[in-house]
N, C-alpha and C positions, 0 to 999 in steps of 0.2 A: 410326791407320789402320784402316779397315774391311777385314776379310779377305773374300775371295771366298766365297760361300755353298757349303755342302755339302748336297745334297738326296738323296733316295732314292725309288725306285719299289719298292714291296714287295708284290708279288702273292702270293696263296695259290693254288697249282696244284690246285684242287679241280674244275676244269673248263677248257675251252679259252679262250684269250685272246679277248676281245670288245672292242667299241669303247669301252666304259667304261674298260677297262684302258689303251687307247691314249691317252685323255684324261689319265688319271693320270700316265702315263709322260711325255707331252709337257709337262704342267704342271710336273713336277719338273725336266725338262731345261731348260725355258725359265726357270724360277726360278734354276737354277744359272748360266745365262748362259754366255758364251764363256770366262770366266775361272774359273768355279766348278767343283765336282766333282759329277757325276751318278752315283749308285750304284744298283745293282739288288740287292735282297735277296729271297730266296725264303723266304716264311713258311710252312713246311710241317711245323709241329709236329704237326698232325693227320695222322698217317701212315696212317690208314685211308682218308681221303678224298683225300689228296694222294699220288698214285702217281708212280713214276719215269717212266712214259709221259707223264703230263700235264706233269711238270716238263720233260722233254725237248721236248715240243711247245711249251711256253712259251718255251724258249730259242730254238728254231728260228724261231718267229714274231717274236720280238723282234729276232733277228739279221736277218731278212728286212726288217723295218721300219727297220733302222738304229738301234735303241734298246737294243742290248746294249752295256754299257760296256767300256772297255778295262781297268778295274780289276777285281780278283777279285770274284766274286759270293758273298756270304755265304748259306749254306743253313742255316736254323735247326735242322733235324733232326739236323745234325752237331754241335750245341752244347748238347744238352739238359742235360749236367752243369753247364755254366756257369749256366744258368737255375735249376737246382735248388740251386746254391750260394747264389744270392740268396734263394731261398725259405727255405733253412735259416738264413741270416743274419737274416731278418725273424722267423723262428720263435724263434730264440734271444733276440731282443729282446722276445719276448712280444707281438708285434704281430699274430700270426696265431693262429687257433684252429681245431681240427678240427670239421667239420660232417658229420653222418651222415644228414641229412634227404634224403628223396627229393623229386623235383619235385612229386609229388602231395601230399606232406605239407606242402611249402612253400605250394602253392596253397591247401590247406585252411586253413592257419594265417594267411595274409596277409589284409589288409583290402582288397586290390586296389590298394595304393599302388604307383605306378610311378616309376622313376628318369627323369631327363631324356632318356635314350636309349630309353625305352619298355620297358625290362626291369622285371621284378617286383622290388620291394625285399624282401630277406630279412628275416623278422620277428625274427631274433635268437634263435631257439629254442636253439641249441647254444652261445651265447656264454658261458654260465656253467657249461658242462659238459653232456655227454649220453652216453647209453649207445651203445656201438658197434653192438649188434644184428648182429654178424657182418659189417658193411659196412665197406668202405674209405672213408676220409673225403675230402672236399674240404677245402682250407685257405682260410679266409676272413680277410680283413684286418679287424681291429677298427677301423672307421673313426673312431670317437670317440677311441680311444686314439691313433691315428695323427695326427689333426688336433691333438690336445693336444700331441703331441711336436713337431710342426712349427709350433706356435703359430698355428693358424688355417687357413682355406681358401685355398690358393694360387690366384692368377690366372694368366693367360697372355697373351702378346703375339700378337695376330692381325694379320698384315700387312694394311694398309689400314684397320684398325679401331682399333688401339691396344690397351690393356689390357682384357681381358675378365674379369669376375668369375667365379670358379670356383663350382661347385655340388656339390662332392664329397660334402658331407654328405647330399645328397638321394639318393645312390646306395646308402646303407647299406653293409653288410659284403660287399663284392664278393669273388668267388672269384679267388685268385691261384694256387692249386694244384688242377688238375682231377683227376678220378678216372682219366680215360682216358690223357691225355698226361703228367700229373704237373705241368704248368705251364700258365699261361694266356697268352692274347694280350697282355693288359695288361702283364704282367711282361716278356715276351720283347721286345716292341716298344720299351719304354722302355730296357731293357738294351742293345739293339743300337744304338739311336739314340745313346746315350752312348758306347758302345764305338767306333762308327764315326765319331764326331765330326760327326754331322749337326747343322747349325746352323739349318736351316729344314725343318720337317716339312710336306711337301705331300701332301695326301690328300683324299678326297671329303668332301663336306658331311655325309654320313651318319655320319662319325666325329667331328664337331664336339663333341658332348656328352661323348664319352669323354675329351676332352682334360683335363677336370676331374680325372678319375681318374689319368691319366698324370702330371699335375703333382704329385699327392700322392706317387706312387712315386718320382719324381725328387727331390723334397724329402727324403723319408725316406732315400734312398740317397746324397744329396748329389751327384747327377749334374747336369751342366750343363743349364740351361734353354734349349731351342731356341725359335726363333720358329715360328709355325704359319701355314699358308696353306691353307685349305680351299676346294676348287674345286666348281663346279656339277656336278651329275650328269647323265648322259644318261637321259632318262625315256622309257618306252614310251608307246603311245597312251592308256593308262589312267592315265598320270601316275606310274607306279611305276618304281623304279630298275631299270635294265637289269641282268639277271643272266646267269650262265653258262648258264642254260637257254635263253637267247634265241639259238638257233643262227643265225637269219637275220642277226644282227649279229656273228657270229663271224668272226675274221680268217681262219681256215682256210677257211670257206665262201666268203668274198670272194675269197681266193686261187684257189680252185677254179673260180670264175666268171670268172677272167681279170683281176681287178683288179690293178693295180700297187701297189707299196708307197706310192708318192706319192699314188695315188688314195685309198687307205685313210686316209693321214694328212690328206688334205683332204676326207674324207667330211663332208657337211653337218652331221651330228649332232656330229662331233668339233669342227668349226669353231665351231658354235653354243655348245657347252659351254665351250670355251676363251674365247670372247668374253663369256660370261656370268659368268666367274670374276673 
């Protein structure tokens, strides 16, 4: 018997809620359906950009829209020790190494090779050891060692498409432990999806490529493999992803102009993005 799906909407409160967030939340809730579970998770490990005021504003807007769940909401900043425990576990397995390179040093050493998500591929300078130079390190995953341990590059299941071939080897040695927060998005999101029993990860198409990396972490940690369903993004007039800087499409702005919650949920941009997914 197929169990009802468990989905999540996982915003980062680095700005106010906008229509792109509304699309993501509705996509997750619709995927959960009437018998599934729809969760909200606040991904606020970046405590410099994610402020309490923005988190509270996020909660108020989601409650006004009727998109705040009845189940407890997980807030990542309250669970940093759990993520660091995973980091230490991988470090003990010699799957991580410290990197002391600055961004400018990486840019100077790289040949311009880019990962599938557009990020710069690390040239591996510190893989065999490097001088600290008084700097604190980031912790990088030795991708070659990791893929050897899990016996190849894992694929994933994309709803509506079937199995998708992974491209993890093209990302190089990604950062799992950052200098500022101590942990990275890739590590935290896969940890929480497993912990919360998420069976279908719904999120924007901009994170499609990162799924290759997430599948590696899941395989290394023997966490369950969820299905994935990436939805279309709301784009501005220049064809760029709608961002938190786009105040004209912010939920708070629309509320101040007298829009009802139903009007926002039925905004033409929201309806189009959901229809394109």
